[in-house]
C-alpha positions in Angstrom: 162.2 53.3 68.4 161.1 50.1 66.7 157.4 50.5 67.5 157.6 54.1 66.2 159.1 52.8 62.9 156.4 50.2 62.5 153.7 52.9 63.0 155.4 55.2 60.5 155.6 52.3 58.0 151.9 51.6 58.4 151.0 55.3 58.1 153.1 55.6 54.9 151.5 52.5 53.4 148.1 53.7 54.3 148.5 57.2 52.7 150.0 55.6 49.6 147.1 53.2 49.3 144.6 56.0 49.6 146.4 58.0 46.9 146.4 55.0 44.6 142.7 54.4 45.1 142.0 58.1 44.4 143.9 58.0 41.1 142.8 54.5 40.0 139.9 55.5 37.8 141.8 58.2 36.0 143.3 57.3 32.6 146.6 55.6 33.0 149.4 58.0 32.2 153.0 57.0 31.7 155.4 59.9 32.6 158.8 58.2 32.2 160.7 55.0 31.7 163.2 53.6 34.2 166.7 54.5 33.1 168.2 51.1 33.9 166.3 49.3 31.2 164.5 51.9 29.2 161.2 50.0 28.8 159.8 49.7 32.4 157.1 52.4 32.7 156.8 54.9 35.5 153.2 56.3 35.9 151.5 59.1 37.7 150.5 56.6 40.3 154.1 55.6 40.9 155.1 59.2 41.4 152.1 60.2 43.5 152.4 57.1 45.8 156.1 57.9 46.2 155.2 61.5 47.2 152.7 60.3 49.8 155.3 58.0 51.4 157.9 60.8 51.3 155.6 63.2 53.0 155.1 60.8 56.0 158.8 60.0 56.2 159.7 63.7 56.1 157.2 64.5 58.9 158.0 61.6 61.3 161.5 60.4 60.3 163.1 63.5 58.6 166.7 62.4 59.3 166.5 58.8 58.0 168.0 57.7 54.8 165.7 56.8 51.9 166.1 54.4 49.0 163.0 54.9 46.8 162.5 53.2 43.4 160.4 56.0 41.9 161.1 59.1 44.1 163.9 61.0 45.7 166.5 59.0 47.6 168.6 60.7 50.2 171.3 60.1 52.8 170.4 60.6 56.5 172.2 60.5 59.8 170.2 58.2 62.1 171.5 54.9 60.8 168.0 53.9 59.6 167.3 53.5 55.9 163.9 53.1 54.3 163.7 50.9 51.2 160.6 51.9 49.3 158.7 50.5 46.3 155.7 52.9 46.0 153.8 50.8 43.5 154.9 47.2 42.8 153.1 46.0 39.8 152.9 49.0 37.5 152.4 46.9 34.4 149.3 45.4 36.1 147.9 48.9 36.5 148.4 49.6 32.8 146.3 46.5 32.1 143.8 47.5 34.7 144.6 44.5 36.9 144.5 45.0 40.7 147.5 42.8 41.8 149.7 45.7 42.8 150.9 46.8 46.2 152.9 49.4 48.2 156.0 48.1 50.0 158.5 49.6 52.4 160.9 48.5 55.1 163.2 50.2 57.6 166.7 48.7 58.0 169.3 49.4 60.7 172.8 48.0 60.7 171.9 45.9 57.6 168.9 44.2 59.3 165.1 44.8 58.8 163.3 46.2 61.9 160.0 47.3 60.4 158.0 46.6 57.3 154.6 47.3 55.7 152.9 46.2 52.6 149.7 47.9 51.5 147.2 46.3 49.2 145.0 49.2 48.1 142.5 47.0 46.3 141.9 44.6 49.1 142.1 47.6 51.5 144.5 45.8 53.8 148.0 46.5 55.2 150.4 43.7 56.2 153.1 44.7 58.6 155.8 43.4 60.9 158.2 44.5 63.6 161.4 42.7 64.5 160.5 40.2 67.3 156.8 41.3 67.2 155.4 38.9 64.6 153.5 39.8 61.4 150.0 41.3 61.3 147.3 42.5 59.0 144.9 45.4 59.4 142.2 47.0 57.3 142.8 50.4 55.7 139.8 51.7 57.6 141.2 50.8 61.0 144.8 51.8 60.1 143.5 55.3 59.2 142.0 55.7 62.7 143.9 58.3 64.8 143.7 56.0 67.8 145.2 53.0 66.0 148.3 51.3 67.6 150.3 48.4 66.0 150.0 44.9 67.4 146.7 45.6 69.1 143.2 44.2 68.9 142.5 45.9 65.6 145.1 43.7 63.9 145.0 40.1 62.9 148.2 37.9 63.4 149.6 36.3 60.3 151.3 32.9 60.0 152.8 30.8 57.2 151.2 27.5 56.3 152.2 24.8 58.8 153.8 21.4 58.5 151.6 18.9 56.7 149.6 21.6 55.0 148.8 21.2 52.2 148.1 17.5 52.5 149.1 16.6 48.9 151.3 18.0 46.1 148.3 19.2 44.2 147.3 21.6 47.0 150.7 23.2 47.1 151.1 26.7 45.5 154.1 28.3 44.0 154.2 31.9 42.8 156.8 32.8 40.2 158.2 36.1 38.9 156.1 37.0 35.9 158.9 38.3 33.7 160.1 36.0 30.9 162.9 37.4 28.8 166.1 36.1 27.2 167.8 36.2 30.7 165.1 34.6 32.8 163.5 32.1 30.4 165.9 29.2 30.7 166.6 29.2 34.4 163.0 29.8 35.2 161.9 26.9 32.9 164.4 24.6 34.7 163.2 25.7 38.1 159.6 25.1 37.1 160.4 21.6 35.8 162.2 20.6 39.0 159.5 22.2 41.2 156.7 20.4 39.5 158.3 17.0 39.9 156.3 15.2 42.6 159.5 13.4 43.6 160.9 16.6 44.9 159.9 17.1 48.6 159.6 20.9 48.0 157.7 20.5 44.8 154.7 22.5 43.7 151.9 21.7 41.3 149.8 24.9 41.3 151.8 27.7 39.7 150.7 31.3 39.5 152.2 34.6 38.3 150.6 37.9 39.5 153.2 40.4 38.5 154.0 41.8 42.0 156.7 40.1 44.0 156.1 42.1 47.1 152.5 40.9 47.0 153.9 37.3 46.8 155.7 37.9 50.1 152.5 39.0 51.8 150.7 35.8 50.5 153.4 33.6 51.8 153.3 35.4 55.2 149.5 34.9 55.2 149.8 31.1 54.7 148.0 31.2 51.3 151.1 30.3 49.3 154.0 28.0 50.2 156.8 29.2 47.9 157.5 32.3 45.8 160.3 32.9 43.3 161.6 36.3 42.4 164.3 36.6 39.7 163.6 40.1 38.3 165.1 42.2 41.1 165.2 45.9 40.1 166.6 47.0 43.4 166.7 46.1 47.1 163.2 47.7 47.4 161.9 44.6 45.6 163.2 42.4 48.4 163.3 44.4 51.7 159.5 44.4 52.6 159.2 40.6 52.1 162.1 39.6 54.4 160.8 40.7 57.7 157.1 40.1 56.9 157.7 36.4 56.0 160.3 35.7 58.8 158.1 37.2 61.5 155.2 35.0 60.2 157.4 31.9 60.8 158.7 31.5 57.2 162.1 32.0 55.6 163.6 34.2 52.8 166.9 33.2 51.2 169.1 33.6 48.2 170.9 31.0 46.1 173.4 30.3 48.9 170.6 29.9 51.5 171.4 33.3 53.2 169.2 36.3 53.9 169.2 38.4 50.7 171.4 41.5 50.7 171.6 44.4 48.2 172.8 43.0 44.9 170.9 39.8 45.2 169.4 38.7 41.9 167.2 35.8 42.8 165.5 34.6 46.0 162.8 32.4 47.5 160.2 33.3 50.1 158.9 30.1 51.8 156.9 28.7 54.7 160.2 27.4 56.1 159.8 23.8 54.9 162.3 21.9 52.7 164.9 24.6 52.8 167.9 22.4 51.8 166.0 20.8 48.9 164.8 24.2 47.7 168.4 25.6 47.8 169.5 22.8 45.6 166.8 23.5 43.1 167.6 27.1 43.1 171.3 26.5 42.6 170.7 23.9 39.8 168.5 26.4 38.0 170.1 29.8 38.6 173.8 28.8 39.2 175.0 31.1 36.4 172.3 33.7 36.6 173.5 37.4 36.6 170.1 39.1 36.7 167.2 39.9 34.3 168.9 42.9 32.7 
């Protein structure tokens, strides 16, 4: 079943990416705002990407549960639940920036067993299966009817290794791009501690792209060493990253050093180095943090 779930995840990400590219050049249209905070936009692309994913899940996994940020969620009867973020980085789209991705992950018994992250603008899909490592494939090859996961058409991923980068100035940290009254102080403390070269897990090159699921793919690819997410709108913001990074040899953990669960408000995705030091930084920065809303 696991290989089937991985293939379904890839097909869903592929179809969503193609829908996004088809709509990209149309004028951006906001159709709603998320009810939780009232100011986070929902666009036509969010809805259409969600519909593309839902169509694949309905065809191949009709009896699974679905937890979709922008579409219809439902209870199933198979014990498998899909956590879906159809378009992570909506605000980037409104600014005509291309740092937005599709993310989904299948869970069973509270554990991730398949995940896919589609980057429509790089025309790539990152994917993972439990115990089967993490991989990358082009949209062109993923759309081929003869494609099979984990084969010669895919490229294996891996986090950056021990001793790489060779100096603090080569180390990259990605941070959640939202700064508001709830996130500003803990994030500022975190950045101060992380930019201290005396900290073994420290980082000097800091970036914010506005898509936390993309951050996870970059950690899994070995391009980034640490990413911080503190604006968690739902478990769909976390789920795709966990399996992708862990199967690439990295780690994903909350403020207590555990694998994030639903309700988690802040977490790190890393290349697996300096975990104890990073947990201390996270606890010292976000010890009283209750979330961005």
